[in-house]
Every structure is written in structure tokens, then in C-alpha cells.
VONU-327772 format. One record per residue (C-alpha): residue number from 1; residue in three letters; x, y, z negated; chain. Coordinates in Angstrom, 3 decimals, decimal comma. Example, Ala and Ser with C-alpha at 12.3 -4.5 7.8 and 13.67 -1.06 7.14 Angstrom:
BEGIN
> 1 Ala 12,300 -4,500 -7,800 A
> 2 Ser 13,670 -1,060 -7,140 A
REM end
This chain:
BEGIN
> 1 Unk 0,000 0,000 0,000 A
> 2 Unk 1,086 3,601 0,589 A
> 3 Unk 1,141 5,524 -2,709 A
> 4 Unk 1,263 9,313 -2,803 A
> 5 Unk 2,648 11,509 -5,581 A
> 6 Unk 1,732 15,178 -5,011 A
> 7 Unk 3,384 18,066 -6,814 A
> 8 Unk 1,150 19,438 -9,572 A
> 9 Unk -0,186 22,944 -8,957 A
> 10 Unk -1,988 23,630 -12,265 A
> 11 Unk -0,502 26,574 -14,164 A
> 12 Unk 2,978 25,644 -15,408 A
> 13 Unk 2,238 21,946 -15,098 A
> 14 Unk 5,747 20,527 -14,919 A
> 15 Unk 4,941 16,848 -15,316 A
> 16 Unk 5,038 14,399 -12,418 A
> 17 Unk 3,030 11,202 -12,107 A
> 18 Unk 5,981 8,827 -11,585 A
> 19 Unk 9,630 8,867 -12,593 A
> 20 Unk 12,231 7,708 -10,049 A
> 21 Unk 12,416 4,442 -11,997 A
> 22 Unk 8,668 3,996 -11,535 A
> 23 Unk 9,003 4,636 -7,803 A
> 24 Unk 11,820 2,102 -7,598 A
> 25 Unk 9,664 -0,559 -9,263 A
> 26 Unk 6,804 0,029 -6,817 A
> 27 Unk 9,100 0,016 -3,777 A
> 28 Unk 10,672 -3,166 -5,092 A
> 29 Unk 7,187 -4,715 -5,178 A
> 30 Unk 6,811 -4,010 -1,458 A
> 31 Unk 4,899 -0,720 -1,507 A
> 32 Unk 5,742 2,625 0,091 A
> 33 Unk 5,778 5,757 -2,048 A
> 34 Unk 5,538 9,288 -0,629 A
> 35 Unk 6,659 11,906 -3,153 A
> 36 Unk 5,983 15,533 -2,334 A
> 37 Unk 9,174 17,608 -2,252 A
> 38 Unk 9,987 19,230 -5,609 A
> 39 Unk 7,274 17,208 -7,375 A
> 40 Unk 9,707 16,142 -10,098 A
> 41 Unk 11,725 19,333 -10,449 A
> 42 Unk 9,881 20,541 -13,552 A
> 43 Unk 10,593 17,236 -15,297 A
> 44 Unk 14,251 17,317 -14,322 A
> 45 Unk 14,069 14,823 -11,435 A
> 46 Unk 15,537 15,819 -8,088 A
> 47 Unk 14,358 14,893 -4,613 A
> 48 Unk 17,635 13,023 -4,170 A
> 49 Unk 16,852 10,834 -7,183 A
> 50 Unk 13,493 9,921 -5,661 A
> 51 Unk 15,117 9,243 -2,297 A
> 52 Unk 17,668 6,991 -3,971 A
> 53 Unk 14,759 5,117 -5,566 A
> 54 Unk 13,296 4,497 -2,118 A
> 55 Unk 10,683 7,264 -1,953 A
> 56 Unk 9,611 8,901 1,296 A
> 57 Unk 9,866 12,708 0,973 A
> 58 Unk 6,865 14,620 2,268 A
> 59 Unk 4,642 17,653 2,078 A
> 60 Unk 1,426 17,902 0,080 A
> 61 Unk -0,780 16,720 2,948 A
> 62 Unk 1,376 13,630 3,450 A
> 63 Unk 1,310 12,673 -0,246 A
> 64 Unk -2,456 13,165 -0,362 A
> 65 Unk -2,964 11,094 2,788 A
> 66 Unk -1,888 7,931 0,952 A
> 67 Unk -4,308 5,106 0,172 A
> 68 Unk -3,604 5,566 -3,552 A
> 69 Unk -2,821 9,029 -4,942 A
> 70 Unk -1,316 9,174 -8,423 A
> 71 Unk -1,349 12,496 -10,263 A
> 72 Unk -1,214 14,084 -13,682 A
> 73 Unk -4,081 16,573 -13,717 A
> 74 Unk -7,440 16,910 -12,004 A
> 75 Unk -7,494 18,261 -8,441 A
> 76 Unk -7,905 22,033 -8,271 A
> 77 Unk -10,073 23,768 -5,627 A
> 78 Unk -7,077 24,255 -3,332 A
> 79 Unk -6,686 20,467 -3,298 A
> 80 Unk -10,318 19,577 -2,592 A
> 81 Unk -9,746 19,533 1,193 A
> 82 Unk -7,263 16,671 0,662 A
> 83 Unk -9,946 14,449 -0,873 A
> 84 Unk -10,795 11,902 1,784 A
> 85 Unk -11,952 8,598 0,373 A
> 86 Unk -8,662 7,516 -1,183 A
> 87 Unk -8,097 5,964 -4,594 A
> 88 Unk -7,244 8,781 -7,015 A
> 89 Unk -5,664 7,910 -10,365 A
> 90 Unk -5,168 10,838 -12,761 A
> 91 Unk -6,525 12,695 -15,776 A
> 92 Unk -9,927 14,027 -14,737 A
> 93 Unk -11,851 15,164 -17,860 A
> 94 Unk -14,909 15,652 -15,649 A
> 95 Unk -17,236 16,379 -18,574 A
> 96 Unk -15,120 19,372 -19,562 A
> 97 Unk -14,109 20,944 -16,235 A
> 98 Unk -15,933 22,754 -13,451 A
> 99 Unk -18,754 20,498 -12,150 A
> 100 Unk -17,647 21,479 -8,626 A
> 101 Unk -14,849 18,911 -8,926 A
> 102 Unk -17,309 16,083 -9,521 A
> 103 Unk -19,336 17,226 -6,515 A
> 104 Unk -16,178 17,359 -4,364 A
> 105 Unk -15,228 13,832 -5,413 A
> 106 Unk -18,715 12,537 -4,669 A
> 107 Unk -18,877 14,239 -1,274 A
> 108 Unk -15,451 12,953 -0,214 A
> 109 Unk -16,133 9,302 -1,000 A
> 110 Unk -13,033 9,233 -3,192 A
> 111 Unk -12,772 6,563 -5,882 A
> 112 Unk -11,674 8,635 -8,864 A
> 113 Unk -10,167 6,686 -11,769 A
> 114 Unk -9,568 8,681 -14,953 A
> 115 Unk -6,653 7,826 -17,202 A
> 116 Unk -8,645 9,031 -20,210 A
> 117 Unk -11,457 6,470 -19,895 A
> 118 Unk -9,416 3,343 -19,106 A
> 119 Unk -9,724 0,952 -22,049 A
> 120 Unk -7,631 -1,978 -23,225 A
> 121 Unk -8,932 -5,246 -24,656 A
> 122 Unk -9,478 -3,618 -28,059 A
> 123 Unk -11,422 -0,661 -26,659 A
> 124 Unk -8,525 1,743 -27,214 A
> 125 Unk -7,413 4,292 -24,593 A
> 126 Unk -3,878 3,252 -23,606 A
> 127 Unk -3,370 5,920 -20,924 A
> 128 Unk -4,639 8,775 -23,062 A
> 129 Unk -2,620 7,764 -26,114 A
> 130 Unk 0,865 8,929 -25,048 A
> 131 Unk -0,287 12,433 -24,140 A
> 132 Unk -2,488 12,583 -27,229 A
> 133 Unk 0,596 11,829 -29,308 A
> 134 Unk 2,560 14,604 -27,608 A
> 135 Unk -0,321 17,080 -27,933 A
> 136 Unk -0,920 16,239 -31,589 A
> 137 Unk 2,696 16,859 -32,550 A
> 138 Unk 2,843 19,924 -30,323 A
> 139 Unk -0,304 21,389 -31,913 A
> 140 Unk 1,571 21,913 -35,163 A
> 141 Unk 4,551 23,448 -33,352 A
> 142 Unk 2,330 25,893 -31,452 A
> 143 Unk 0,175 26,620 -34,479 A
> 144 Unk 3,202 27,397 -36,600 A
> 145 Unk 4,617 29,666 -33,878 A
> 146 Unk 1,445 31,741 -33,601 A
> 147 Unk 1,111 32,012 -37,371 A
> 148 Unk 4,184 34,256 -37,281 A
> 149 Unk 3,288 37,875 -37,909 A
> 150 Unk 5,312 38,800 -34,824 A
> 151 Unk 2,930 36,662 -32,745 A
> 152 Unk -0,259 38,095 -34,225 A
> 153 Unk -0,633 35,562 -37,029 A
> 154 Unk -0,994 36,020 -40,755 A
> 155 Unk 2,667 35,367 -41,458 A
> 156 Unk 2,403 32,038 -43,252 A
> 157 Unk 5,216 29,560 -42,677 A
> 158 Unk 4,211 25,909 -42,612 A
> 159 Unk 6,745 24,034 -44,699 A
> 160 Unk 8,708 23,694 -47,903 A
> 161 Unk 10,674 26,576 -49,371 A
> 162 Unk 12,900 25,550 -52,276 A
> 163 Unk 10,755 22,473 -52,816 A
> 164 Unk 7,401 24,236 -52,811 A
> 165 Unk 4,837 23,581 -50,062 A
> 166 Unk 3,495 26,535 -48,096 A
> 167 Unk 0,657 26,687 -45,615 A
> 168 Unk -2,608 24,759 -45,374 A
> 169 Unk -3,511 22,729 -42,290 A
> 170 Unk -6,913 21,249 -41,499 A
> 171 Unk -6,956 18,543 -38,832 A
> 172 Unk -10,397 17,534 -37,549 A
> 173 Unk -10,363 14,002 -36,115 A
> 174 Unk -8,400 10,885 -37,080 A
> 175 Unk -7,518 9,536 -33,620 A
> 176 Unk -4,074 9,596 -32,013 A
> 177 Unk -4,044 13,406 -31,781 A
> 178 Unk -5,213 13,867 -35,338 A
> 179 Unk -2,837 11,351 -36,894 A
> 180 Unk 0,181 12,767 -35,071 A
> 181 Unk -0,784 16,337 -35,950 A
> 182 Unk -1,301 15,472 -39,609 A
> 183 Unk 1,991 13,585 -39,787 A
> 184 Unk 3,885 16,463 -38,165 A
> 185 Unk 2,357 19,063 -40,495 A
> 186 Unk 2,878 16,911 -43,581 A
> 187 Unk 6,467 16,218 -42,525 A
> 188 Unk 7,133 19,936 -42,251 A
> 189 Unk 5,949 20,363 -45,821 A
> 190 Unk 2,499 21,896 -45,378 A
> 191 Unk -0,552 20,861 -47,363 A
> 192 Unk -2,721 18,850 -44,995 A
> 193 Unk -6,385 17,854 -44,953 A
> 194 Unk -7,523 15,313 -42,370 A
> 195 Unk -11,250 15,216 -41,600 A
> 196 Unk -12,665 11,862 -40,531 A
> 197 Unk -16,088 10,339 -39,926 A
> 198 Unk -14,807 7,107 -41,469 A
> 199 Unk -13,884 7,619 -45,118 A
> 200 Unk -13,356 3,871 -45,407 A
> 201 Unk -10,114 4,464 -43,484 A
> 202 Unk -8,726 6,725 -46,213 A
> 203 Unk -6,133 4,241 -47,441 A
> 204 Unk -5,035 3,281 -43,936 A
> 205 Unk -4,743 6,933 -42,934 A
> 206 Unk -2,591 7,781 -45,933 A
> 207 Unk -0,419 4,782 -45,184 A
> 208 Unk -0,037 5,771 -41,514 A
> 209 Unk 0,372 9,523 -41,988 A
> 210 Unk 2,057 9,911 -45,339 A
> 211 Unk 1,543 10,353 -49,049 A
> 212 Unk 0,118 13,689 -50,046 A
> 213 Unk -2,459 13,650 -47,252 A
> 214 Unk -5,941 14,766 -48,298 A
> 215 Unk -8,698 12,875 -46,490 A
> 216 Unk -12,117 14,516 -46,290 A
> 217 Unk -15,402 13,798 -44,553 A
> 218 Unk -15,863 15,339 -41,120 A
> 219 Unk -19,210 16,800 -42,113 A
> 220 Unk -20,386 20,384 -41,720 A
> 221 Unk -20,453 20,988 -45,482 A
> 222 Unk -16,879 19,741 -45,993 A
> 223 Unk -15,523 21,668 -43,017 A
> 224 Unk -17,300 24,855 -44,076 A
> 225 Unk -15,663 24,526 -47,511 A
> 226 Unk -12,159 23,633 -46,276 A
> 227 Unk -11,718 25,818 -43,179 A
> 228 Unk -11,677 29,236 -44,924 A
> 229 Unk -8,539 28,280 -46,876 A
> 230 Unk -6,725 26,835 -43,841 A
> 231 Unk -3,935 28,737 -42,148 A
> 232 Unk -4,100 26,367 -39,172 A
> 233 Unk -7,060 24,345 -37,909 A
> 234 Unk -6,396 21,668 -35,283 A
> 235 Unk -9,362 20,347 -33,307 A
> 236 Unk -8,754 16,708 -32,397 A
> 237 Unk -12,258 15,380 -31,722 A
> 238 Unk -12,766 12,838 -28,936 A
> 239 Unk -15,877 11,122 -27,618 A
> 240 Unk -14,818 8,805 -24,780 A
> 241 Unk -15,481 10,493 -21,456 A
> 242 Unk -18,007 12,912 -22,949 A
> 243 Unk -17,976 16,607 -23,666 A
> 244 Unk -16,595 17,239 -27,151 A
> 245 Unk -19,223 18,233 -29,730 A
> 246 Unk -18,835 21,529 -31,579 A
> 247 Unk -17,919 20,449 -35,100 A
> 248 Unk -16,946 23,967 -36,195 A
> 249 Unk -19,457 26,752 -35,661 A
> 250 Unk -18,734 30,415 -35,007 A
> 251 Unk -19,938 31,112 -38,550 A
> 252 Unk -17,211 28,826 -39,936 A
> 253 Unk -14,567 30,566 -37,819 A
> 254 Unk -15,770 33,954 -39,047 A
> 255 Unk -15,045 32,826 -42,612 A
> 256 Unk -11,419 31,945 -41,818 A
> 257 Unk -8,640 34,288 -42,900 A
> 258 Unk -7,621 37,040 -40,441 A
> 259 Unk -4,528 35,953 -38,535 A
> 260 Unk -5,084 32,250 -39,099 A
> 261 Unk -4,767 29,994 -36,057 A
> 262 Unk -6,913 27,440 -34,244 A
> 263 Unk -5,371 24,921 -31,834 A
> 264 Unk -8,185 23,098 -30,047 A
> 265 Unk -6,644 20,010 -28,466 A
> 266 Unk -10,148 18,880 -27,461 A
> 267 Unk -10,351 21,714 -24,936 A
> 268 Unk -9,821 19,307 -21,991 A
> 269 Unk -13,265 17,950 -22,858 A
> 270 Unk -14,761 21,380 -23,479 A
> 271 Unk -13,457 22,044 -26,989 A
> 272 Unk -14,768 21,044 -30,419 A
> 273 Unk -14,933 24,560 -31,889 A
> 274 Unk -17,681 26,943 -30,837 A
> 275 Unk -15,320 29,880 -30,284 A
> 276 Unk -12,903 27,906 -28,077 A
> 277 Unk -12,447 28,591 -24,364 A
> 278 Unk -9,842 27,202 -22,006 A
> 279 Unk -6,495 28,998 -21,709 A
> 280 Unk -3,279 28,367 -19,778 A
> 281 Unk 0,440 28,231 -20,483 A
> 282 Unk 0,782 31,646 -18,796 A
> 283 Unk -1,885 33,176 -21,064 A
> 284 Unk -2,168 30,757 -23,981 A
> 285 Unk -3,921 32,647 -26,772 A
> 286 Unk -6,746 35,044 -27,518 A
> 287 Unk -8,353 36,386 -30,662 A
> 288 Unk -11,925 35,676 -31,702 A
> 289 Unk -13,418 36,499 -35,107 A
> 290 Unk -9,958 37,680 -36,180 A
> 291 Unk -8,503 34,198 -35,570 A
> 292 Unk -5,812 33,380 -32,987 A
> 293 Unk -6,993 30,623 -30,632 A
> 294 Unk -4,606 28,405 -28,633 A
> 295 Unk -6,640 26,305 -26,165 A
> 296 Unk -4,289 25,288 -23,347 A
> 297 Unk -5,833 22,534 -21,230 A
> 298 Unk -2,551 20,849 -20,290 A
> 299 Unk -0,516 21,147 -23,474 A
> 300 Unk 1,966 18,287 -22,784 A
> 301 Unk 3,053 20,084 -19,593 A
> 302 Unk 5,217 22,257 -21,848 A
> 303 Unk 7,374 19,202 -22,637 A
> 304 Unk 7,433 17,528 -19,225 A
> 305 Unk 10,494 15,344 -19,526 A
> 306 Unk 9,184 13,499 -22,575 A
> 307 Unk 5,614 13,495 -21,257 A
> 308 Unk 6,478 12,198 -17,785 A
> 309 Unk 8,545 9,341 -19,162 A
> 310 Unk 5,951 8,362 -21,771 A
> 311 Unk 3,073 8,513 -19,300 A
> 312 Unk 4,861 6,548 -16,573 A
> 313 Unk 5,611 3,800 -19,099 A
> 314 Unk 1,884 3,548 -19,781 A
> 315 Unk 0,462 3,950 -16,268 A
> 316 Unk 2,939 1,961 -14,181 A
> 317 Unk 1,412 -1,494 -14,883 A
> 318 Unk -1,994 -0,137 -13,817 A
> 319 Unk -0,609 1,581 -10,723 A
> 320 Unk 1,130 -1,669 -9,779 A
> 321 Unk -2,138 -3,602 -10,038 A
> 322 Unk -4,076 -1,003 -8,044 A
> 323 Unk -1,429 -1,006 -5,313 A
> 324 Unk -1,478 -4,806 -5,083 A
> 325 Unk -5,222 -5,446 -5,370 A
> 326 Unk -7,067 -2,172 -4,693 A
> 327 Unk -10,617 -2,200 -6,047 A
> 328 Unk -10,130 -5,871 -6,924 A
> 329 Unk -7,876 -4,803 -9,807 A
> 330 Unk -10,780 -2,862 -11,277 A
> 331 Unk -13,366 -5,566 -10,758 A
> 332 Unk -11,119 -8,117 -12,444 A
> 333 Unk -10,643 -6,062 -15,617 A
> 334 Unk -13,612 -4,526 -17,427 A
> 335 Unk -11,429 -2,124 -19,408 A
> 336 Unk -9,699 -0,874 -16,272 A
> 337 Unk -13,089 -0,543 -14,542 A
> 338 Unk -14,227 1,860 -17,283 A
> 339 Unk -11,734 4,280 -15,808 A
> 340 Unk -13,854 4,617 -12,663 A
> 341 Unk -15,635 7,963 -12,961 A
> 342 Unk -16,721 8,411 -9,320 A
> 343 Unk -17,036 5,798 -6,573 A
> 344 Unk -18,927 5,676 -3,287 A
> 345 Unk -20,501 9,056 -3,936 A
> 346 Unk -21,921 8,151 -7,349 A
> 347 Unk -20,936 8,962 -10,934 A
> 348 Unk -19,894 5,690 -12,580 A
> 349 Unk -19,153 6,899 -16,115 A
> 350 Unk -22,275 7,227 -18,256 A
> 351 Unk -20,793 9,914 -20,522 A
> 352 Unk -19,824 12,080 -17,544 A
> 353 Unk -23,234 11,648 -15,929 A
> 354 Unk -24,951 12,678 -19,158 A
> 355 Unk -22,684 15,701 -19,674 A
> 356 Unk -23,259 16,958 -16,111 A
> 357 Unk -26,922 15,920 -15,923 A
> 358 Unk -26,287 13,666 -12,922 A
> 359 Unk -27,537 10,181 -12,040 A
> 360 Unk -25,452 7,299 -13,369 A
> 361 Unk -24,726 4,110 -11,440 A
> 362 Unk -22,546 1,360 -12,988 A
> 363 Unk -19,415 0,364 -11,102 A
> 364 Unk -19,575 -3,149 -9,690 A
REM end
């Protein structure tokens, strides 16, 4: 099969869908891989490295003309004309982005497979997990940066000073993002509360994240009580494939301290805080209700070398199966098939269909 790897055009998106090592593995399996020129530059991979791995250099149109196109982020409007019935494997987040993308995918006949809804045998999300881990750790880094008075924050350092803990962090959600964020904040020395819908996991969460972690219920009453004292709130709510629910209202945000910070990692799926709206790496923050909001929709793109390597490690086995078997790879694996969001002009993910008020048709 011919596999295409276009260069990402989303704002400051420096990741690339395959490393040279990933290309080499696919070429070694008998496939052809067309990598758009400069696709790997932001991640530190040169065109020569891809050529040495056996890739065919090309322009955007040539990479998109492949039978299987592998990307990082959802196609942007400038890329819609390239959609032409191919297999597309990437992060889509259709419930949280412009509905025009879903319509473009349906009209083109493209089979769109979303990394974020592929499941493994245990129902976990193996292709979302590596970027969730990066984003969770990064949320604390970005939150701490914007808490600096020089960046518009309230001037509270997250960490220990002469053995005493400073700064309060509230993490909402106990998934991969939430656990990594809580561990990073706790490791820095902040006081950390982790909100979960499953209080029965309290012991396991403390064991995984660290001693000193406060575990609270992810209920409106608890959040309303905890958020006003937080210097940093990290939104880490995920409902598979669906638009994120607003777990923090504008009224809760209004009660937060002036200059405190919100990092809404759920923004790819629409955001879990009522005052959140999507931002970019070029213009990452805004102020609402006196609180600094960081809501960048492609956070891991800021650390592309790590992110590209981690994501390729996760996606390569799936790409290999798609290249060898096409749609047969999906039909043979129910968890992989849950990644199909659009096929043959129909929405195949129930959560996406519900979020966009469109008809749903199961993939078969």
C-alpha cells in the first residue's frame, strides 16, 4: 500500500506522524511511504533521514494522494480539497471541532479513523494515552509559567521553598491526563487535589500519583468549595469520542482568585470549563473572570520530539495492520473498529453523531 505523511499545517504543530524508523519498518514490510518535504523538520528529522529510511519525498498533494494518509491533527479547511476517499488515520476530535470537517469527510467518501477512539482489549485508549501523558505533565509546566506575575498571574510559585509547600492545584479528572498532571504538580511540591467520579479508586490513585495527594469527589459541590482556593485548575475530563461536559461553571470561575490559572486540556473535545475557548500556540492565553486561561488545542506540539517518538511507538502497529489489510484490519478487531468515525458518507461513532446531531450508522 502507498502511505502518505503530510506536513502538519496547524498553528505551530511541529509533530510528524511517523519517525524515520517507523518509515523504515513500513518500507521493510513491502509498503511505499511518501513523506511531504519538511514534514519532520519541527521534530528534528531531516528529509535526508526519511530518504535513507526508504521514503519517497513529495509535495502535499502527493502525500495526500496515498491510499492511507497518516497524520497528527485533524485536516484544516485548506486540506479539505485533498480528501478523496482515502483511509485517514489521525486525531480528529470531531465532537469538539468545526462540524464542517465532519461534513467534508462525509462528502469525500473518506474513511476517517480517529486515534482518540481506538480501544484496546481492556477498553482503554492506547493511541490517546501517550499524548495525554505529555499534555498532563505539560499542563503543570504551562500553568506554573502563567502564574508568574510577569505573565499576568498572581505570582504564586508551585513548589517547595525551604521544605514548605506553596501553591494549590486542582486537577479535575483521574484519567491519564489527570494522573500525570497530579503527579507532576505533587512532585514539584504543590498541594494537589484530584477530583474523581470514582472515590473507590482513592487508594489506587494515591499509590499511583504519590503520598500527600488529596482525592475529592468530582461533584459540583466539591468543586465549588475547592476551586476558589486553587492557584491552578487543570481540566482533564474525557468522555470517549463525545464533547466534554462543563464540570466547572462560570460562577465557579468567578469565585477563583484574580490571577489564578486554568489549563483546560479537554479543549480538543470542546473544553470542560464553561469559560474555556480554544487557543493556539501563537496566542495561547486570555483572561476571563480575572482568571488566565490556557486552552491550546494541540498542546503536545510544543514538545514535538518526545511526542512524535511516543506517538509513533503507539500507532505503528496499527498503521502496519491497516497497510497490510485495509478495512479488513478494522473488521477483524472490534477495538480498532471503534476508531472509525466516518465511513462511506456516514458517521460511525455514536458519541460524535450525538454531539453533532447527525444520524449514526454502525461500522460493519
